[in-house]
C-alpha positions in Angstrom: 29.7 20.6 42.1 31.5 17.3 42.3 28.3 15.3 42.5 26.9 17.2 39.5 30.0 16.4 37.5 29.7 12.7 38.5 26.1 12.7 37.3 27.1 14.3 33.9 29.9 11.7 33.5 27.6 8.8 34.3 24.9 10.1 32.0 27.3 10.6 29.2 28.7 7.1 29.7 25.2 5.5 29.8 24.1 7.3 26.6 27.3 6.2 24.9 26.9 2.6 26.0 23.2 2.5 25.0 23.1 4.9 22.0 21.8 2.2 19.6 19.0 1.0 21.8 18.1 4.6 22.9 17.8 5.6 19.3 15.5 2.8 18.5 13.3 3.6 21.5 13.0 7.2 20.5 12.2 6.3 16.9 9.7 3.7 18.0 8.0 6.2 20.3 7.7 8.7 17.4 6.5 5.9 15.1 3.8 4.4 17.4 2.7 7.7 18.9 2.6 9.9 15.7 3.4 8.2 12.4 1.6 4.8 12.6 -2.0 6.0 12.3 -1.3 7.6 9.0 0.3 4.4 7.6 -2.5 2.0 8.5 -4.6 2.4 5.3 -1.6 1.6 3.1 -0.4 -1.2 5.4 3.2 0.3 5.3 3.2 -0.5 9.0 4.1 -4.1 8.2 7.4 -3.2 6.6 8.4 -0.9 9.4 7.4 -3.2 12.2 9.1 -6.3 10.7 12.2 -4.2 10.0 12.3 -3.0 13.6 11.9 -6.5 15.0 14.4 -7.9 12.5 17.1 -5.3 13.5 16.5 -6.0 17.1 16.8 -9.8 16.5 20.0 -9.4 14.6 21.5 -7.2 17.4 20.3 -9.8 20.0 21.9 -12.7 18.1 25.2 -10.8 17.5 25.4 -9.6 21.1 24.7 -13.1 22.4 27.4 -14.7 20.3 29.9 -12.0 21.3 28.9 -12.4 24.9 29.6 -16.1 24.8 33.0 -15.5 23.2 33.9 -12.8 25.6 32.8 -14.9 28.6 35.0 -17.8 27.5 38.0 -15.6 27.0 37.4 -13.9 30.4 37.1 -17.3 32.1 40.3 -18.6 30.4 42.3 -15.6 31.3 41.1 -15.8 34.9 42.0 -19.5 35.1 45.4 -18.9 33.5 46.1 -16.2 36.1 46.9 -13.6 33.4 47.7 -10.0 34.0 45.0 -8.6 36.4 44.6 -5.5 34.2 43.8 -7.8 31.2 41.3 -9.8 33.2 39.7 -6.6 34.4 39.5 -5.3 30.9 37.8 -8.5 29.6 35.4 -8.5 32.5 34.4 -5.0 31.6 33.8 -6.1 28.0 31.7 -9.0 29.3 29.4 -6.9 31.3 29.0 -4.4 28.5 28.0 -7.2 26.2 25.7 -8.6 28.9 23.9 -5.3 29.2 23.4 -5.2 25.4 22.0 -8.7 25.4 19.5 -8.0 28.2 18.5 -4.6 26.7 17.9 -6.0 23.1 16.1 -9.1 24.5 13.9 -6.9 26.7 13.2 -4.6 23.7 12.3 -7.5 21.5 9.9 -8.8 24.1 8.4 -5.4 24.4 7.7 -4.9 20.7 6.4 -8.4 20.5 3.8 -7.7 23.2 3.0 -4.3 21.6 2.5 -5.9 18.2 0.0 -8.3 19.6 -2.2 -5.4 21.0 -1.9 -3.2 17.9 -2.6 -5.8 15.2 -5.5 -4.7 13.0 -7.2 -5.3 9.7 -7.0 -2.2 7.4 -10.1 0.0 6.9 -12.2 -0.2 3.7 -11.5 2.9 1.7 -13.1 4.6 -1.4 -11.1 5.7 -4.4 -10.3 9.0 -2.6 -8.8 7.2 0.4 -11.8 7.9 2.7 -13.4 5.2 4.8 -16.5 3.9 3.0 -19.7 4.9 4.8 -21.4 2.1 6.7 -18.5 -0.2 6.0 -17.0 -2.5 8.6 -13.4 -3.7 9.0 -12.6 -5.1 12.4 -10.3 -7.7 14.0 -12.0 -9.0 17.1 -11.6 -11.4 19.9 -14.9 -13.0 20.8 -15.9 -15.7 23.3 -16.9 -19.0 21.6 -17.9 -21.9 24.0 -15.8 -20.5 26.9 -12.7 -19.8 24.8 -11.5 -16.5 23.3 -11.0 -16.8 19.5 -10.4 -14.2 16.8 -12.3 -13.2 13.7 -12.1 -10.5 11.1 -15.2 -8.9 9.7 -15.0 -7.0 6.5 -17.6 -5.5 4.2 -18.5 -2.3 2.3 -21.9 -2.3 3.9 -22.8 -3.8 7.3 -26.3 -4.6 6.0 -25.1 -7.0 3.2 -25.5 -10.8 3.5 -22.9 -12.5 5.6 -20.4 -15.1 4.5 -18.5 -17.2 7.1 -15.1 -18.3 5.5 -13.5 -21.5 6.9 -9.8 -21.7 6.2 -7.8 -24.7 5.3 -5.7 -26.7 7.8 -6.3 -28.0 10.5 -4.2 -25.2 12.0 -4.3 -23.0 8.9 -5.0 -19.2 8.9 -6.1 -17.0 6.0 -7.0 -13.7 7.6 -4.7 -11.7 5.3 -5.1 -13.9 2.3 -8.9 -13.5 2.0 -8.6 -9.8 2.6 -6.0 -9.5 -0.2 -7.5 -12.0 -2.7 -11.3 -11.7 -2.1 -11.5 -7.9 -1.5 -14.1 -7.5 -4.3 -16.3 -10.0 -2.4 -16.5 -7.4 0.4 -18.5 -5.1 -1.9 -21.5 -7.3 -1.8 -21.0 -9.3 1.4 -19.8 -9.0 4.9 -17.0 -11.5 4.9 -16.2 -13.1 8.3 -12.9 -15.1 8.5 -12.7 -17.3 11.5 -9.4 -17.9 13.1 -10.2 -21.5 14.2 -8.8 -22.7 17.5 -5.3 -24.1 17.2 -4.3 -21.6 14.4 -2.1 -18.5 14.6 -4.0 -15.9 16.6 -6.3 -18.5 18.3 -3.4 -21.0 18.8 -3.9 -21.2 22.6 -7.7 -20.6 22.6 -8.4 -24.3 23.3 -5.9 -26.8 24.7 -4.5 -28.7 21.8 -5.4 -32.1 23.3 -9.1 -30.9 23.3 -9.2 -30.2 19.6 -11.4 -32.6 17.6 -13.8 -32.4 14.6 -16.7 -32.3 17.1 -15.2 -29.2 18.8 -14.7 -27.4 15.5 -18.3 -28.2 14.5 -19.8 -26.9 17.8 -17.5 -23.8 17.8 -18.6 -23.1 14.2 -22.2 -23.4 15.1 -21.8 -21.0 18.1 -20.0 -18.5 15.9 -22.8 -18.8 13.3 -25.4 -18.0 15.9 -23.3 -15.0 17.1 -23.1 -13.6 13.5 -26.8 -14.1 12.9 -27.7 -12.2 16.0 -25.1 -9.5 15.5 -26.1 -8.7 11.9 -29.8 -9.5 12.4 -29.8 -12.3 9.8 -32.0 -15.4 9.6 -29.3 -17.2 7.7 -25.8 -16.8 6.4 -23.6 -18.3 3.7 -20.7 -20.7 4.5 -17.6 -21.1 2.4 -15.0 -23.8 3.2 -11.6 -24.2 1.7 -9.7 -27.6 1.8 -10.0 -28.8 5.5 -12.6 -26.0 5.8 -14.7 -27.7 3.1 -15.1 -30.8 5.3 -16.0 -28.6 8.3 -18.5 -26.7 6.2 -20.1 -30.0 5.0 -20.6 -31.1 8.6 -22.1 -27.7 9.6 -24.4 -27.7 6.5 -25.6 -31.2 7.3 -26.1 -30.8 11.0 -27.5 -27.2 11.1 -29.2 -26.5 7.8 -31.5 -23.9 9.4 -28.4 -21.6 9.7 -27.3 -21.4 6.1 -28.6 -20.4 2.7 -26.1 -22.6 1.0 -22.7 -24.2 1.4 -19.9 -23.3 -1.1 -16.7 -25.4 -1.2 -13.2 -24.9 -2.6 -10.7 -27.7 -2.8 -13.3 -30.2 -1.5 -12.0 -32.9 0.8 -13.8 -36.2 0.6 -11.8 -39.1 2.2 -8.8 -37.9 4.2 -6.9 -41.2 4.2 -7.6 -42.0 0.6 -6.6 -38.5 -0.3 -3.3 -38.8 1.5 -2.5 -42.1 -0.1 -3.4 -40.7 -3.5 -1.2 -37.6 -3.0 1.7 -39.8 -1.8 1.5 -42.1 -4.9 1.1 -39.1 -7.2 4.2 -37.3 -5.9 6.1 -40.6 -6.2 4.9 -41.0 -9.7 5.9 -37.4 -10.7 9.3 -37.8 -9.0 10.0 -41.0 -10.9 9.0 -39.5 -14.2 11.4 -36.6 -13.6 14.2 -38.8 -12.5 14.2 -37.0 -9.1 16.0 -39.8 -7.3 16.4 -37.7 -4.1 12.6 -37.3 -3.7 11.9 -40.9 -4.7 14.4 -42.2 -2.1 12.9 -40.0 0.6 9.3 -41.0 -0.2 10.3 -44.7 -0.3 12.2 -44.4 2.9 9.4 -42.8 4.9 6.7 -45.0 3.3 3.1 -44.1 2.6 0.4 -42.9 5.0 -1.2 -43.2 7.5 1.5 -42.0 9.8 1.4 -42.2 13.6 3.9 -39.4 14.4 5.5 -36.4 12.8 2.5 -36.4 10.4 3.0 -32.8 9.3 6.6 -33.2 8.4 6.1 -36.5 6.6 3.0 -35.4 4.6 4.8 -32.1 3.7 7.3 -34.2 1.7 4.7 -35.1 -0.9 2.2 -32.3 -0.4 4.8 -29.6 -1.0 6.1 -31.5 -4.0 2.6 -31.5 -5.5 2.2 -27.8 -4.8 5.5 -27.2 -6.6 4.3 -29.2 -9.5 1.1 -27.2 -9.7 3.1 -24.0 -9.5 4.9 -25.1 -12.7 1.7 -26.0 -14.5 1.1 -23.5 -17.4 -2.6 -24.3 -17.4 -3.0 -22.8 -13.9 -3.4 -19.1 -13.6 -0.7 -18.1 -11.1 -0.9 -14.9 -9.0 1.7 -13.0 -7.0 0.0 -14.1 -3.8 2.3 -16.1 -1.5 2.7 -17.3 2.1 5.2 -14.6 3.0 2.5 -12.0 2.0 0.1 -13.7 4.3 2.5 -13.8 7.3 3.3 -10.1 6.8 -0.3 -9.2 7.2 -1.0 -6.6 9.9 -3.7 -8.9 11.4 -0.8 -10.9 12.9 1.4 -9.7 15.8 5.0 -11.0 16.0 4.0 -13.8 18.3 1.1 -14.7 15.9 3.6 -15.0 13.1 5.5 -17.5 15.1 2.3 -19.4 16.0 1.5 -19.4 12.2 4.2 -22.0 11.8 3.7 -23.8 15.1 0.1 -24.4 14.3 0.9 -26.1 11.0 2.9 -28.7 13.0 1.4 -29.0 16.5 -2.3 -28.6 15.6 -2.0 -30.5 12.4 -0.2 -33.4 14.1 -2.9 -33.7 16.8 -6.1 -33.2 14.6 -5.2 -35.0 11.4 -5.0 -38.5 12.8 -8.6 -38.0 13.9 -9.6 -37.5 10.3 -8.1 -40.6 8.8 -11.3 -42.6 9.3 -13.6 -40.0 7.8 -15.0 -40.6 4.4 -17.8 -38.2 3.4 -19.0 -40.5 0.6 -20.1 -42.9 3.3 -21.1 -40.5 6.1 -22.6 -37.2 4.8 -24.5 -37.3 1.5 -27.9 -35.9 2.3 -28.5 -32.1 2.7 -31.5 -29.8 3.2 -29.7 -26.8 1.6 -28.0 -26.2 -1.8 -24.5 -27.5 -2.2 -22.0 -25.9 -4.5 -18.6 -27.5 -5.1 -16.2 -25.1 -6.8 -13.1 -27.2 -7.7 -9.8 -26.7 -9.6 -9.5 -28.9 -12.7 -5.8 -29.4 -11.9 -6.1 -29.9 -8.1 -3.6 -32.5 -7.0 -4.1 -32.1 -3.3 -7.9 -32.8 -3.4 -8.1 -35.4 -6.2 -10.7 -34.6 -8.8 -11.9 -38.2 -9.1 -12.9 -38.3 -5.4 -14.8 -35.0 -5.9 -16.7 -36.3 -8.9 -17.6 -39.5 -7.0 -18.8 -37.6 -4.0 -20.8 -35.1 -6.0 -22.8 -37.9 -7.6 -23.7 -39.3 -4.2 -25.0 -35.9 -2.8 -28.7 -35.5 -2.4 -29.7 -31.8 -2.0 -32.5 -29.4 -3.0 -29.9 -28.1 -5.5 -26.3 -29.0 -6.2 -23.7 -27.9 -8.7 -20.1 -29.0 -9.4 -18.4 -26.1 -11.1 -14.9 -26.7 -12.6 -12.3 -24.0 -12.6 -10.4 -24.9 -15.7 -7.3 -22.8 -14.8 -6.9 -23.6 -11.1 -5.1 -26.0 -8.8 -6.0 -26.5 -5.1 -6.6 -22.8 -4.4 -9.1 -21.9 -7.1 -10.3 -18.9 -4.9 -6.8 -17.5 -5.5 -6.0 -18.8 -9.0 -9.2 -17.5 -10.5 -10.5 -15.1 -7.8 -12.6 -13.0 -10.1 -14.5 -16.1 -11.3 -14.8 -17.3 -7.7 -16.4 -14.0 -6.6 -18.7 -13.9 -9.6 -20.0 -17.4 -9.0 -20.7 -16.6 -5.3 -22.6 -13.5 -6.4 -24.6 -15.6 -8.8 -25.3 -18.1 -6.1 -26.7 -15.4 -3.8 -29.0 -14.2 -6.6 -30.4 -17.7 -6.9 -30.9 -18.1 -3.1 -31.9 -14.6 -2.2 
């Protein structure tokens, strides 16, 4: 009987000491085991999972701070030879806080690992909420040149023509963005978004020091062949945005037999000239506005090229230009934003951290390799149609360089189509027009 009473007392004490964590564990079990599958179509999972991680993180930070304070007080009282009962009381508090720190840390690690395995792209549904027959919506890890990389594949009909979308960067990711903004494109195409090595979900796919333009080209070629075989296609379309526009140009020029046409958005031409232009433009705007803080910061760091901390230094003027475009009344602005991207269910909690790491680590390694590249001098002849879709108010990929490059292009067919109400991301600013033009291009090349 005495042993039974001891067990009851210990159980009660354990539950009281860990009530908060136990409650979260029970709720998490109910959520992941029962509720989650009903929330996937609406993507309400994102709010719940981020909230759960956020609460745990707050508890971890709070408990760590109180642990440190408690530890210091306990140590001081021990050194000052205070009352033994007081020292014992503070030691008890210390170990209680330590248990909370270890428990919350373990739980945070657990839900981070779980989030990586349960990441998904939402199904394609009809107006009644049922999965569209013969549709495809998958988030997959595939092997590309001996490395495991991620792609999303989305389309209302698996038999439709295939588009390979190349995100901006290097190190950028747009799995959630394309799904959100270009959802109507999925009605007539199978849209494949490649999580390039060095970006969020594929951050560790290839060692950072092995990333180069050549590696991206060969990985893109291997992925293209994979898609052609999987969907039984002779050719596919390729769409490149910003950095992806340069990658798309290289693929189109080197492997024309793989593609019906290349379609660009925010076309990059000469990387170093573009950076210098952006730096000077930001400085000019700051001077016109009397923004002395930005002027001083730009003058202090000097203009590109940079040898180190490239991402942070270029962010000074690139972010400034994005802010200027955001204020431009001639640009059609949407409610799409970076936070909306990061919250996408395609990304686990660790992916969300790598989202930001990639913008610094990958960018800093790859971008210096692009400084010497000028497409006007290197890639002007093509065997497939080239379509450049460009925002009239694009400050990040200067319109004058695009015009000059377009004039130099020799191809069976070429078009430079201006988006009069767009900045650098015309596929977001004027998504309906962007989708319509791609459909028109397919009709011409079908």
